[in-house]
C-alpha positions as CSV (number, residue, x, y, z in Angstrom):
1,M,3.4,9.3,104.1
2,T,-0.3,9.1,103.5
3,G,-2.2,11.4,101.1
4,L,-3.5,13.4,104.1
5,D,0.0,13.9,105.5
6,G,1.1,15.3,102.1
7,V,-1.8,17.7,102.0
8,N,-1.1,18.9,105.5
9,L,2.6,19.4,104.6
10,A,1.7,21.4,101.5
11,I,-0.7,23.6,103.5
12,A,2.0,24.2,106.2
13,V,4.6,25.1,103.5
14,A,2.2,27.4,101.8
15,G,1.4,29.1,105.1
16,L,5.0,29.6,105.9
17,L,5.7,31.1,102.4
18,L,2.8,33.5,102.8
19,T,4.0,34.6,106.3
20,V,7.5,35.2,105.0
21,A,6.1,37.2,101.9
22,G,3.8,39.2,104.1
23,T,6.6,40.1,106.5
24,Y,8.9,41.1,103.7
25,F,6.3,43.4,102.0
26,G,5.2,44.8,105.4
27,F,8.8,45.7,106.2
28,H,9.4,47.1,102.7
29,E,6.4,49.3,103.1
30,Y,7.5,50.4,106.6
31,R,11.0,51.4,105.2
32,Q,9.4,53.4,102.4
33,R,7.1,55.3,104.8
34,R,10.0,55.9,107.2
35,A,12.2,57.2,104.4
36,G,9.3,59.5,103.2
37,A,8.8,60.8,106.7
38,R,12.5,61.7,106.9
39,A,12.4,63.5,103.5
40,D,9.3,65.5,104.7
41,D,11.2,66.3,107.9
42,G,14.0,67.9,105.9
43,G,16.1,64.8,105.8
44,A,18.5,66.3,103.2
45,G,21.2,68.0,105.1
46,S,19.8,67.0,108.5
47,G,22.6,64.5,108.9
48,A,20.1,61.6,109.2
49,A,21.0,58.5,107.1
50,S,18.0,56.5,106.1
51,E,20.0,53.8,104.3
52,P,22.9,51.7,105.5
53,P,26.3,52.3,103.9
54,E,27.1,50.2,100.9
55,R,30.1,48.6,102.4
56,Q,30.3,47.1,105.9
57,G,33.6,47.9,107.6
58,P,36.3,48.3,108.5
59,Y,34.7,50.7,111.0
60,D,36.2,53.8,112.5
61,V,33.5,54.2,115.2
62,F,31.0,51.9,116.9
63,V,27.8,53.7,117.9
64,S,25.9,51.9,120.6
65,Y,22.3,52.8,121.6
66,A,19.1,51.5,123.1
67,D,16.4,50.4,120.7
68,G,14.3,53.4,121.6
69,D,17.1,55.7,120.7
70,A,17.6,54.5,117.1
71,E,16.6,57.9,115.6
72,A,19.3,59.7,117.7
73,A,21.8,57.1,116.7
74,E,21.1,57.4,113.0
75,L,21.3,61.2,113.2
76,L,24.8,61.0,114.8
77,A,25.9,58.2,112.5
78,G,24.7,60.2,109.4
79,R,26.7,63.2,110.5
80,L,29.8,61.0,111.1
81,R,29.4,59.4,107.6
82,A,29.1,62.9,106.1
83,A,32.6,63.5,107.6
84,D,33.8,60.5,105.6
85,L,34.0,58.1,108.6
86,D,32.9,54.5,108.6
87,V,30.3,54.0,111.3
88,F,28.8,50.8,112.7
89,L,25.1,50.8,113.7
90,V,23.4,47.5,114.4
91,C,20.3,48.7,112.4
92,W,22.6,49.2,109.4
93,V,23.8,45.6,109.2
94,A,23.4,44.5,105.6
95,P,21.1,41.7,104.5
96,G,22.8,38.4,104.5
97,L,25.1,39.2,107.5
98,V,24.5,38.0,111.0
99,S,23.8,41.0,113.3
100,L,25.6,39.5,116.4
101,L,28.7,38.5,114.4
102,E,28.9,41.8,112.6
103,T,28.5,43.6,116.0
104,E,31.3,41.6,117.4
105,R,33.5,42.3,114.4
106,A,32.8,46.0,114.7
107,L,33.5,46.0,118.4
108,T,36.8,44.3,117.7
109,E,38.1,46.6,114.9
110,A,36.7,50.1,115.7
111,G,39.1,52.5,117.3
112,L,36.4,54.5,119.1
113,G,33.1,53.6,120.7
114,V,30.3,56.0,121.4
115,L,27.5,55.0,123.7
116,L,24.4,57.1,123.6
117,F,22.8,57.5,127.0
118,G,19.1,58.1,127.0
119,S,16.3,57.3,129.4
120,G,16.2,53.6,128.5
121,T,19.9,52.8,127.9
122,T,20.6,51.0,131.2
123,A,17.5,48.9,130.8
124,D,18.2,47.8,127.2
125,P,19.9,44.3,127.2
126,R,21.8,44.9,124.0
127,A,23.0,48.3,125.0
128,R,24.2,46.9,128.4
129,D,26.1,44.2,126.7
130,E,27.7,46.6,124.2
131,Y,28.6,49.0,127.1
132,A,30.4,46.1,128.9
133,A,32.3,45.2,125.7
134,L,33.2,48.8,125.0
135,L,34.6,49.3,128.6
136,H,36.4,46.0,128.4
137,R,38.2,47.0,125.1
138,K,38.9,50.4,126.5
139,Y,40.7,49.0,129.5
140,E,42.6,46.5,127.4
141,G,43.9,49.6,125.6
142,G,42.4,49.1,122.1
143,L,39.6,51.5,122.1
144,R,38.7,55.1,123.1
145,F,35.3,55.2,124.8
146,V,33.1,58.3,124.6
147,P,29.8,58.5,126.5
148,A,27.2,60.8,124.9
149,R,24.1,62.1,126.6
150,I,21.0,62.3,124.4
151,A,18.7,63.0,127.3
152,D,19.2,64.7,130.7
153,V,20.1,61.5,132.5
154,P,22.9,60.7,135.0
155,L,25.8,58.7,133.6
156,P,26.7,55.4,135.3
157,P,30.0,55.7,137.4
158,L,32.3,54.1,134.8
159,A,30.9,56.3,132.0
160,A,30.9,59.4,134.2
161,I,34.7,59.3,134.6
162,H,35.1,59.9,130.8
163,Q,34.6,63.3,129.2
164,P,31.0,63.0,127.8
165,L,29.5,64.6,124.7
166,D,26.2,66.6,125.1
167,L,23.9,65.6,122.2
168,T,20.7,66.6,124.0
169,R,19.9,69.4,121.5
170,P,19.9,67.9,118.0
171,R,19.8,70.2,114.9
172,T,21.3,73.1,116.9
173,A,24.7,74.9,116.7
174,H,25.5,73.2,120.1
175,Y,24.9,69.8,118.6
176,D,27.1,70.7,115.6
177,R,30.0,71.7,117.9
178,E,29.7,68.5,119.8
179,V,29.8,66.4,116.7
180,A,32.8,68.4,115.4
181,R,34.6,67.6,118.7
182,L,33.9,63.9,118.1
183,V,35.2,64.1,114.5
184,R,38.4,65.8,115.7
185,V,38.9,63.0,118.3
186,L,38.4,60.4,115.5
187,R,40.9,62.1,113.2
188,T,43.6,62.7,115.9
189,P,46.1,59.9,116.4
190,R,46.0,58.4,119.9
191,R,48.8,58.9,122.3
192,T,50.6,55.8,123.4
193,A,51.3,55.1,127.0
194,G,54.4,56.8,128.3
195,A,54.5,59.3,125.4
């Protein structure tokens, strides 16, 4: 390695370190602004959960959503956590874990899967994959599937045959009743086939 190669390598490494540090501090600032905006919006008691849970699984419920519906997913997940349920959200995967592996683990162990249907759900690749996995587990007999509308959109045929939740009016008495229905489902033991 020549002296010029060593200098170029040092510059490349320094650039990489600056990029990583800039990304970290930018993300940290974004999280602080986001948490502050929630607090200003009455985050206490609203059911929103700005921070992921301290422990990761085992999960009672898997909440699937399109990227554009993260706020609605966090609102629902916060309400379920307030009811002392362990909830999986992909945006809550703790540092050091691999999102896809944690998602797969949660899909495997959760007893109930909720898919939030908004205007972009069927176009979101991750939500589509999770929808397919939730239906697969449901038909294998290991999961209860609950579709939940968060916007006035038609449900796909395989979701429409299930009794959906109506979560289109957050922070209302109607929303509270729908979340309470879901909590009751999660707390009620499942009937076995033939029982």
